[in-house]
Phi, psi and omega in degrees: 000114176290133183282165178296136177049052177253015179290156177251139173287178170303146185302322175298325179287310183305314186293341178290347188264358187223147161256079193303316183301316178295319177299313182295312180304319182288329183275327188263323191276333181302351183292340181073155183077168185291149176265123184265220182296137182238130175259123172250123176271106180088071186284340182044230187281001186088016184310312178258342176303316184294307179298322181297318183296330179285343181246001178257153173271354185255202177260137172258119179261113180261115180256134175210150180274349183261117177297338174290326180293315183299314182291327179295312176300314172308316182293318179294317179299324180288315184297322180272358179058046174261080186281008174259022174248126172242097178275122186234136176282118184203137171270084190284341174290315181272331191247351189082174186279336190075006180268152186290149176308132170062024184268346185246149177273330189211141173238134180247118173238102187238126179066036185234348189284001168282352188289173189294338182224072184294326174294326175294317181298316180294325179292322179297316178300317179301315184301323181284346190270138168295158178302136180085354184290165182234156173246145166239145184222128169233156179200154174303134179288146177252356184265357179223154173296143174227152186286353186203184173105166183292167178308149178304321182309328182248012174279127179280155174269169178299324183295322172298314180298323177297314180303312179303312180303317177300315181293326182277002173095013181273150180237172172050052184282128185225133175281133181249126177293120180236000190308323185285342184239348188207070199292338182267005188227156169248159174230149179226151168229160176200163187248141178270000000 
């Protein structure tokens, strides 16, 4: 089930909005210790999948509903010889992630919490995380004009995302400054 306003622009345009390696480093690495398996909900072009695969000792499972996006990530993983990427076609909104309970050390939910059931998506991410696992969230800002993103009426604020994370069972929710590397987005991390 495609979510509301979930389309992607051309990859060349998409890549202009992020310094993806810096975003991933800032959101995934501060936990300390080695990073294990990572679940990415909505891998798209692999913008964040590739940098995550380069810094983890585990497997990055990139889930997406769009077969073209999954094929794109699979092709990039082969070309870059990143054998720790598993791009999977999956409607995780309707069917869940298909990942085992407590199997992941980190979950990435980037630009998706404007979808119809954000708490349900966060609860599914929490289910996949080991005790002490972490989640990172980024989303388009609603306090400034942006060149892309869902309509302002459905963009969540950092405060809304924090409340949803709390409702989904996350703790130690922290706003992460991204303006210097990702000026149109805010970021949050939390612990399961």
